[in-house]
C-alpha positions in Angstrom: 17.7 187.0 141.0 17.7 186.3 137.2 20.5 183.7 137.6 18.6 181.9 140.3 15.5 181.7 138.1 17.6 180.3 135.2 19.1 177.6 137.3 15.7 176.5 138.6 14.4 176.3 135.0 17.4 174.2 134.0 16.7 171.7 136.9 13.0 171.5 135.9 14.0 170.7 132.3 16.3 167.9 133.5 13.7 166.4 135.8 11.1 166.5 133.0 13.5 164.7 130.6 14.3 162.0 133.2 10.6 161.3 133.7 9.9 160.9 130.0 12.9 158.6 129.4 14.5 161.1 127.0 18.3 161.3 126.5 19.6 164.1 128.5 22.1 166.3 126.7 24.2 168.6 128.8 24.8 172.0 127.2 28.4 172.9 127.9 28.3 176.3 126.4 28.9 179.1 128.9 26.0 181.4 129.4 26.6 184.8 130.8 23.7 186.8 132.0 24.4 190.4 132.8 22.9 193.8 132.6 24.5 194.7 129.3 22.4 195.7 126.3 23.3 192.4 124.6 21.6 190.4 127.3 22.6 186.7 127.2 26.0 185.9 125.7 27.0 182.4 124.5 30.7 181.5 124.3 30.8 179.9 120.9 34.4 178.8 121.4 33.3 176.4 124.1 31.3 174.3 121.6 34.4 173.5 119.5 35.5 169.9 120.2 39.1 168.6 120.1 40.7 168.0 116.7 40.0 164.5 115.2 43.2 164.3 113.2 46.1 162.3 114.7 49.2 164.3 115.5 51.3 162.6 112.9 48.8 163.5 110.2 49.0 167.2 111.2 52.8 166.9 111.1 52.7 165.4 107.6 50.4 168.1 106.4 52.7 170.8 107.8 55.7 169.2 106.1 53.8 169.0 102.8 52.9 172.7 103.0 56.5 173.5 103.8 57.8 171.3 100.9 55.3 172.9 98.5 56.4 176.4 99.5 60.1 175.4 99.1 59.4 174.0 95.7 57.6 177.2 94.7 60.6 179.3 95.9 63.1 177.1 93.9 60.9 177.4 90.8 60.8 181.2 91.2 64.6 181.4 91.5 65.0 179.1 88.5 62.8 181.3 86.4 64.7 184.4 87.4 68.1 182.7 86.7 66.9 181.5 83.3 65.6 184.9 82.3 68.9 186.5 83.4 70.9 183.9 81.4 68.7 184.5 78.3 69.3 188.3 78.5 73.1 187.7 78.9 73.1 185.3 75.9 71.2 187.8 73.7 73.6 190.6 74.7 76.7 188.4 73.9 75.2 187.3 70.5 74.6 190.9 69.6 78.0 192.0 70.7 79.7 189.2 68.7 77.6 190.1 65.7 78.7 193.8 65.9 82.4 192.7 66.4 82.2 190.5 63.4 80.7 193.2 61.2 83.3 195.7 62.4 86.1 193.3 61.7 84.8 192.5 58.2 84.5 196.2 57.5 88.1 196.8 58.7 89.5 194.0 56.6 87.6 195.2 53.6 88.9 198.8 54.1 92.5 197.5 54.5 92.3 195.4 51.4 91.1 198.3 49.3 93.8 200.6 50.8 96.4 198.0 49.8 95.2 198.1 46.2 95.5 201.9 45.9 99.3 201.8 45.1 98.6 199.4 42.3 96.0 201.8 40.9 98.5 204.6 41.1 101.1 202.6 39.2 98.6 201.8 36.4 97.7 205.5 36.2 101.4 206.5 35.9 102.0 203.9 33.2 99.0 205.2 31.3 100.2 208.8 31.6 103.7 207.8 30.4 102.3 206.0 27.4 100.1 209.0 26.5 103.2 211.3 26.9 105.0 209.3 24.2 107.1 207.0 26.4 109.0 204.0 24.9 107.5 200.5 24.8 110.1 199.3 27.2 109.2 201.9 29.8 105.5 201.0 29.4 106.2 197.3 29.8 108.3 198.0 32.9 105.5 200.0 34.4 103.0 197.2 33.7 105.3 194.5 35.1 105.8 196.6 38.3 102.0 197.1 38.6 101.3 193.4 38.2 104.0 192.5 40.7 102.5 194.9 43.2 99.0 193.4 42.7 100.4 189.9 43.3 102.0 191.1 46.5 98.7 192.4 47.7 97.0 189.1 47.0 99.8 187.1 48.7 99.5 189.4 51.8 95.8 188.6 51.9 96.4 184.9 51.8 95.6 184.4 48.1 97.8 182.3 46.0 97.8 181.4 42.3 97.1 177.9 40.9 100.0 176.3 39.1 98.8 175.2 35.7 101.3 175.0 32.8 103.3 171.8 32.8 101.1 170.2 35.5 98.8 167.2 35.1 95.2 168.4 34.3 93.2 168.5 37.5 89.5 169.2 37.1 89.4 170.4 40.7 91.8 173.2 39.9 91.7 173.6 36.1 89.0 174.4 33.6 89.8 172.9 30.1 89.0 175.4 27.4 90.5 173.5 24.5 92.9 170.7 23.6 96.0 170.4 21.4 97.8 167.4 19.9 100.9 166.5 21.8 103.4 163.6 22.1 102.2 160.6 24.1 104.4 161.4 27.1 102.7 164.8 27.4 99.2 163.5 27.2 97.0 165.1 29.9 99.4 167.9 30.7 98.4 171.6 30.7 100.1 173.2 27.7 98.8 176.8 28.0 97.1 179.1 30.5 94.4 181.6 29.4 93.4 182.9 32.8 95.2 182.3 36.0 93.4 180.5 38.9 93.4 181.6 42.5 92.7 180.0 45.9 92.7 181.2 49.4 93.5 178.5 52.0 91.5 175.5 51.1 88.9 177.4 49.0 89.2 177.7 45.3 88.3 181.2 44.2 88.6 180.6 40.5 89.9 177.7 38.4 92.7 178.3 35.9 91.3 178.3 32.3 93.8 176.1 30.4 94.6 174.2 27.3 95.2 170.4 27.7 97.5 168.2 25.6 96.0 165.1 24.0 98.1 162.4 22.2 96.8 161.2 18.8 95.7 157.6 19.3 96.0 156.8 15.6 99.8 157.5 15.6 100.4 154.9 18.2 98.5 152.2 16.1 100.4 153.1 12.9 103.7 152.8 14.7 102.8 149.4 16.1 101.7 148.2 12.6 105.0 149.4 11.1 107.0 147.4 13.7 
């Protein structure tokens, strides 16, 4: 009964619109009239029209979203890999630092241990001198001690700088004073006050030496006499 009345009302509205010259609009929404408490229900989904975007535009948008998601995933994996590499680098640096410290400590301990026999020889030489030993025995003890010390230095890669009889070299020698010598010995090291040492290519200490200098006036007097 209610449905029939509704249809009649719709026809009356259409006839009235045609008589007045108005544009008739057909309502395509589905109207359901039932006895439920809600009364009249309108299907809102029926009012939605077709999509106005071309199909290729929708495909491009879908591809763009997929590419953006893929780029985000790649960036996330890159950040994780970089963080892991940074952690590994820090751990390797710390481990190398600890190994270097431990190696330096071992080398230092070994060098000190190698000097202990030299200290023992010095102590025995001093005890012999205090006990009234002869000068020859004391000198022999000192020579043995010095020889042992030189052996320790050589084993550690340290060598002495040759000085006496060599041409003066400011890179290896430190001139403390000079002495007058013959012209053919001019510039030669005539005495050594303190021995110089070097390890590899590094100079640990220059040799403190005396350098010969020829008297320039003697040469002029000899030329005048001739």
